[in-house]
Phi, psi and omega in degrees: 000129178242121180262145177277117180250112182264135179251123178236149180159191180299130179260181181299133177268137180224146168236096189070235179266002184263126177279120182252352179202137184289159178278110178293322182296322180296317180292319177297322178299322178298316180294320179293326175298317179297319179293320180299317179298323179292330183274352184299335179296342180279002178089005179218158181214168178249140168263102187280126183243121179240097183293136176204131181210154184287339183235152182296319182298319180291316185295323180298311180294323180297315180299316180298320178296317180291323177301320181297333182261352191286138171265329180213143179234131172253122187243125179263117184268008183307129176085354178059044182292133179301321181294326179290320177299321179295316179296322178296323178296322177297316179298318178297315183296324181277349179069034180274136176304141186207161176225132177259136171228161176201140174282344181281160177277327178248151181242162179305154188311311186292347180255003184293336180263007180252164178282117179230132175277097183274164181053041185293137181277103181260353186277319186269145171291154179270134171226153178301137183081020181305141179276353180283115181297322182289323177291321178296322178299313179296317179301316180296324180289325174296317178296322178297319177302319182284347188289324183190164177294325179297322178297318179296325176295320179297326183280358176271344184298141181201186182302317182292316180295326177296319181293323182261035172056047174092359183251126173293159183304323182297337179281351182279355173223181178064246182305329182292325178295319178293320180296318180296318179298316180293322179300313183290315187277343182233291190299315182302327182288346177260319192265342183291155175306129183084004181284181185296318186299133179079004181243165178269127183234156172270116184252124176260121186250137177277129176281156182281334183274144177265136176234122181054040177065015177237150175288130174280139180235159173220152180243146180208143176278125181225155170272124181264114187283310186196173173250122176260111179265123183255128177289139180309118185295333180275000185054042175072015177276346176236172180277173185300316184297319178295318178295318181295321177298322178294319178298314180297322180296319178296316179293318181298323179298337179260010179075023181249119180245154179231157177218157185284137179204174180220139177270130176263138178229165178253019177085013179301133180056023178075015182289145173258170175294165182227129178248132182190198181250135186232149181294119186296314181300326179286326179300317180296327182270351179089005177224116185222183175217163179254141177239134187222135171253108188299118176288339188294340183275342188292332175299347179301334181293342179248021179292160180306320180297315181292323178298318178297316180295322178296317179298319180293323180296317182297337181273356182247167179223163173060224186300319181296321178294322178295318179299315182291328176295319177296322177297320178301313181298317180290328177295320176296319178298318180296318180293323177293321176296323177295320176300315181297314180299315182294320179298313180295325177300313181294322179300317183290346179273351183282118180287137178058032180292160175280110189298330179259018185284341179214141174237125177264123189232158171242171181299326181291328183256358189303309184299315179296320179296318180293319179300321179297323180289318180296000000 
């Protein structure tokens, strides 16, 4: 796995053709390359990107393009440059994992409450066992990024996410709208006081045999324990039907079968009926649960951001096209993670909710989660 590591900070100063100040980002990029080579033994590496261009118009567009592809950004705040602060704000708003460094001892006011590696040693090359405390600190943070998806989430936290209760600005639209819709139309109907979970419902089940060209149905009163929401196993790289077949195959291998059914209601609390998949063994015993793969997240593959990335990929060839395809896949993962964060955020806002009313599961944890429910 190769992650895109973008380096932002003060660039080369020029007065006409005369260089009046060295490029800090270029030097920082060299050190990060050295660190990346040292980290390759962990099975992952960084593709270090250091934007540099002769004209202001070119560099602005270049930086925005690289930001769109970045998995991690290292930002040098040395000198308190306004353009660097603007770039940092973009990174914060997008919720991209990042690390701040500065050669200065003090940092600009708005960064005083964030973690910054100050007095950073930019002069010495990095070698394993480096005696430079600031270089070791940066190296450890790169290793932390590679350690897990949760670590990458922690490195996205910033002033804006703190203000908006853990959500980056980009999560306030797009995936968050889908999460809110799913929360209201599905999850809320299970976890709210008086909801389906933990209550006795009339379940109408579709029979497999056809009689007179119609599905035969039967109704039974069952206790509905919970709603198991399964994250798309392909991380949105496949369609809903392919993902659902994979989920059913995993359950079937463990002797767990599900069947289509619908909950009938009398309009209590304004609830509508619910159609979904229910645990067959539980239906026979009168105690079952519902399992759902949210269809609502799949339109993310055609979101404006993904459409833009696809268009850019089609215009490229070879290695660059492969890089952009990998960026698309990681972008889908990020949006799906944003959907998950927002859904859990809304669940936690429900007063007196049924704590066991919903289980959020992945393909890796599905069997164990289902066994716990059974």
